[in-house]
C-alpha positions in Angstrom: -5.5 8.2 -8.5 -6.8 8.4 -12.1 -10.0 10.4 -12.6 -12.2 7.5 -13.7 -10.8 4.7 -11.7 -12.6 4.0 -8.4 -11.5 0.7 -7.0 -10.4 -0.7 -3.6 -6.7 0.0 -4.2 -7.0 3.5 -5.5 -9.5 4.5 -2.7 -7.3 2.9 -0.1 -4.3 4.8 -1.4 -6.2 8.1 -1.4 -7.5 7.6 2.1 -4.1 6.5 3.4 -2.5 9.5 2.0 -5.0 11.8 3.6 -5.8 10.1 6.9 -2.7 7.9 7.4 -2.4 7.3 11.2 -6.2 7.5 11.6 -6.5 4.2 9.7 -5.8 1.3 12.0 -6.3 -1.6 9.7 -7.7 -2.7 6.3 -9.1 -5.8 4.7 -11.4 -6.8 1.8 -14.0 -9.4 2.9 -16.2 -10.3 -0.1 -14.4 -7.6 -2.1 -15.6 -4.7 0.0 -12.9 -2.3 1.2 -13.1 -2.4 5.0 -11.2 0.1 7.1 -10.9 0.2 10.9 -10.5 3.8 11.8 -10.0 6.0 14.9 -13.3 7.5 16.0 -11.9 11.0 15.8 -11.7 10.8 12.0 -15.2 9.3 11.4 -16.7 12.6 10.3 -13.7 14.0 8.4 -13.2 10.8 6.5 -16.9 10.3 5.6 -17.2 13.9 4.7 -14.2 13.5 2.4 -15.4 10.4 0.6 -18.9 11.9 0.2 -17.6 15.1 -1.4 -14.5 13.8 -3.2 -14.6 12.0 -6.6 -15.5 8.8 -4.8 -19.0 10.4 -4.3 -20.2 8.1 -1.4 -23.8 9.4 -1.6 -25.7 6.7 0.4 -25.5 5.5 3.9 -26.7 1.9 3.5 -26.4 0.9 7.2 -25.0 1.9 10.5 -25.0 -0.6 13.4 -23.4 -1.2 16.8 -21.3 -4.2 17.8 -20.2 -5.5 21.2 -17.1 -7.6 21.8 -17.0 -8.0 25.6 -13.6 -9.7 25.7 -11.8 -6.8 23.9 -10.7 -4.7 26.8 -10.7 -1.0 25.8 -12.4 -1.6 22.5 -15.5 -3.5 23.6 -18.0 -1.4 21.6 -18.0 -0.3 18.0 -20.0 1.2 15.2 -19.9 -0.2 11.6 -20.8 2.0 8.7 -21.7 0.6 5.2 -21.6 3.3 2.5 -22.3 3.2 -1.2 -21.6 5.4 -4.2 -24.3 5.0 -6.8 -22.4 7.2 -9.2 -19.3 5.0 -9.1 -20.9 1.7 -8.0 -18.4 1.5 -5.1 -19.0 0.3 -1.6 -16.9 0.8 1.6 -17.3 -0.5 5.1 -15.8 1.5 8.1 -15.4 0.3 11.6 -14.5 2.2 14.7 -14.1 0.8 18.2 -14.0 2.4 21.7 -14.3 1.6 25.4 -17.6 0.7 26.9 -16.8 3.3 29.5 -16.8 6.0 26.8 -19.6 4.8 24.4 -19.6 7.9 22.2 -18.9 8.8 18.6 -19.9 11.8 16.4 -23.3 11.7 14.7 -23.6 11.5 10.9 -27.0 13.2 10.8 -25.4 16.4 9.4 -24.1 14.3 6.4 -26.9 11.7 5.9 -30.4 12.1 7.1 -30.8 8.3 7.1 -28.4 8.2 10.0 -31.1 9.7 12.3 -33.1 6.5 12.8 -30.1 4.2 12.6 -28.2 6.0 15.3 -31.3 6.0 17.5 -31.6 2.3 17.0 -27.9 1.7 17.9 -28.3 3.9 21.0 -31.4 2.0 22.0 -29.8 -1.4 21.7 -26.1 -0.8 22.6 -26.1 2.5 24.6 -23.7 4.2 22.1 -24.2 7.9 22.2 -23.9 9.9 19.0 -22.6 13.5 19.7 -24.7 16.1 17.8 -27.7 13.9 17.2 -30.9 16.0 17.2 -33.1 13.6 19.1 -31.1 10.7 20.6 -33.9 8.8 22.4 -35.1 5.2 22.4 -36.9 4.3 19.2 -37.9 0.6 19.6 -37.7 -0.3 23.3 -39.5 1.2 26.2 -38.3 4.5 27.5 -38.2 3.2 31.1 -35.7 0.4 30.2 -32.5 0.9 32.2 -30.3 -1.4 30.0 -29.4 -1.9 26.4 -30.5 -5.4 25.4 -28.0 -6.2 22.6 -25.0 -6.0 25.0 -23.7 -9.5 25.4 -23.7 -9.3 29.1 -27.4 -10.5 29.1 -28.4 -14.1 28.6 -30.3 -15.0 25.5 -32.7 -17.3 27.2 -34.1 -17.7 30.7 -32.5 -20.8 32.2 -35.3 -21.3 34.6 -38.0 -21.9 32.0 -39.6 -25.3 32.2 -42.0 -25.0 29.2 -39.3 -25.7 26.7 -38.0 -29.1 25.7 -34.6 -28.6 24.0 -34.9 -31.9 22.2 -37.8 -30.3 20.2 -35.4 -27.6 19.0 -32.6 -29.9 17.8 -30.4 -29.2 20.8 
């Protein structure tokens, strides 16, 4: 990789050379390099792209996702990261079983991860190992479920105060 060239192909080659088998898949939707990675390499890979010449210095977003029909990889975390220095963006995805909803915390690398990880825990039940205060942030503390999991209905089917025709249904 040449010193001044930071593009999808050169970054993908650099990461493939360093993390090879930890990268499970790649694509470029809307021109953003997107990697699906094993959860074991989340911290080493992000630490590498933060400190290497790629200089990923901003965690734009971190969120959970739930695919109930994907046995063994139902839950996941999606990371959107940005380099202001090189004007380069990358998206990382990692998936795992709903029985083991756990991934390492990014709070040691990006302080912005603190709130985002708490929100993801609150809504999806994903635990972030090493998080300094992984408690609910938006929902009530006494809730015994995580409302963004797709096992819950969006609406109460017993409601009689709604006329679906009024909502274009």
